[in-house]
C-alpha positions as a Markdown table, in Angstrom:
| # | Residue | x | y | z |
|---|---|---|---|---|
| 1 | Met | 132.7 | 153.2 | 1.0 |
| 2 | Ser | 130.2 | 155.5 | 2.1 |
| 3 | Gly | 129.1 | 155.1 | 6.1 |
| 4 | Arg | 125.9 | 153.4 | 5.0 |
| 5 | Glu | 127.5 | 151.0 | 2.6 |
| 6 | Arg | 129.8 | 150.2 | 5.5 |
| 7 | Ala | 127.0 | 150.0 | 8.0 |
| 8 | Arg | 125.2 | 147.5 | 5.4 |
| 9 | His | 128.0 | 145.3 | 4.6 |
| 10 | Ile | 128.8 | 145.0 | 8.0 |
| 11 | Ala | 125.3 | 143.7 | 9.0 |
| 12 | Arg | 125.4 | 141.4 | 6.4 |
| 13 | Arg | 128.5 | 140.1 | 7.2 |
| 14 | Gln | 127.7 | 139.6 | 10.9 |
| 15 | Ala | 124.5 | 137.8 | 9.5 |
| 16 | Leu | 126.5 | 135.5 | 7.6 |
| 17 | Leu | 128.5 | 134.8 | 10.3 |
| 18 | Glu | 125.7 | 133.9 | 13.0 |
| 19 | Leu | 124.0 | 131.6 | 9.9 |
| 20 | Glu | 127.4 | 129.6 | 9.6 |
| 21 | Ala | 127.8 | 129.8 | 13.4 |
| 22 | Glu | 124.1 | 128.4 | 14.0 |
| 23 | Val | 125.1 | 125.6 | 10.9 |
| 24 | Gln | 128.5 | 124.8 | 13.0 |
| 25 | Arg | 126.4 | 124.5 | 16.0 |
| 26 | Ala | 124.1 | 121.8 | 14.7 |
| 27 | Glu | 127.0 | 119.7 | 12.9 |
| 28 | Leu | 128.7 | 119.7 | 16.6 |
| 29 | Ala | 125.4 | 118.4 | 18.0 |
| 30 | Ala | 125.0 | 115.9 | 15.6 |
| 31 | Thr | 128.7 | 114.8 | 15.5 |
| 32 | Phe | 128.3 | 114.2 | 19.7 |
| 33 | Ala | 125.4 | 112.6 | 19.2 |
| 34 | Arg | 127.0 | 110.3 | 16.6 |
| 35 | Trp | 129.5 | 109.6 | 19.2 |
| 36 | Glu | 127.3 | 108.7 | 22.2 |
| 37 | Arg | 125.6 | 105.9 | 20.0 |
| 38 | Arg | 129.1 | 104.7 | 19.3 |
| 39 | Arg | 130.5 | 104.5 | 22.5 |
| 40 | Pro | 128.6 | 101.4 | 24.2 |
| 41 | Leu | 129.7 | 99.3 | 20.8 |
| 42 | Ala | 133.3 | 101.0 | 20.9 |
| 43 | Trp | 133.6 | 99.8 | 24.9 |
| 44 | Ala | 131.8 | 96.1 | 23.8 |
| 45 | Ala | 134.6 | 95.8 | 20.6 |
| 46 | Glu | 137.5 | 96.7 | 23.0 |
| 47 | Ala | 136.5 | 94.3 | 25.4 |
| 48 | Gly | 136.2 | 91.6 | 22.8 |
| 49 | Trp | 139.6 | 92.4 | 21.6 |
| 50 | Thr | 141.0 | 92.3 | 25.3 |
| 51 | Leu | 139.6 | 88.8 | 25.7 |
| 52 | Leu | 141.0 | 87.4 | 22.9 |
| 53 | His | 144.5 | 89.0 | 23.8 |
| 54 | Val | 144.2 | 87.1 | 26.8 |
| 55 | Leu | 142.9 | 84.3 | 25.8 |
| 56 | Lys | 146.1 | 83.8 | 23.2 |
| 57 | Ser | 148.3 | 82.6 | 26.2 |
| 58 | Pro | 148.5 | 79.2 | 26.7 |
| 59 | Arg | 148.2 | 79.6 | 30.7 |
| 60 | Val | 145.1 | 81.4 | 31.0 |
| 61 | Arg | 143.7 | 78.8 | 28.0 |
| 62 | Trp | 144.5 | 75.9 | 30.0 |
| 63 | Leu | 143.0 | 77.4 | 33.6 |
| 64 | Ala | 139.6 | 78.0 | 31.3 |
| 65 | Ala | 140.2 | 74.7 | 30.3 |
| 66 | Ala | 140.5 | 72.9 | 33.9 |
| 67 | Ala | 137.8 | 75.2 | 35.1 |
| 68 | Ala | 135.2 | 74.0 | 32.4 |
| 69 | Leu | 136.2 | 70.6 | 33.0 |
| 70 | Arg | 135.8 | 70.8 | 36.8 |
| 71 | Ala | 132.4 | 72.2 | 36.4 |
| 72 | Leu | 131.2 | 69.6 | 34.3 |
| 73 | Arg | 132.6 | 66.7 | 36.7 |
| 74 | Arg | 130.7 | 68.1 | 39.4 |
| 75 | Arg | 127.6 | 68.0 | 37.5 |
| 76 | Ser | 128.2 | 64.0 | 36.9 |
């Protein structure tokens, strides 16, 4: 391989690597944008699961029922 051929080969390889890096940057930006949109939904889902787990406890259900009945009694 002559010096010119080697230089052309290196230039082509560098151009391909730069294109590949540009594609990877675009994919990464799209992934981050998707994650940003999902964050509030994931937070709400986690809060919902936590609430369900807390409400599984009989004591918590009893306290919630007592508070609701007290509020209803005050209105009467």
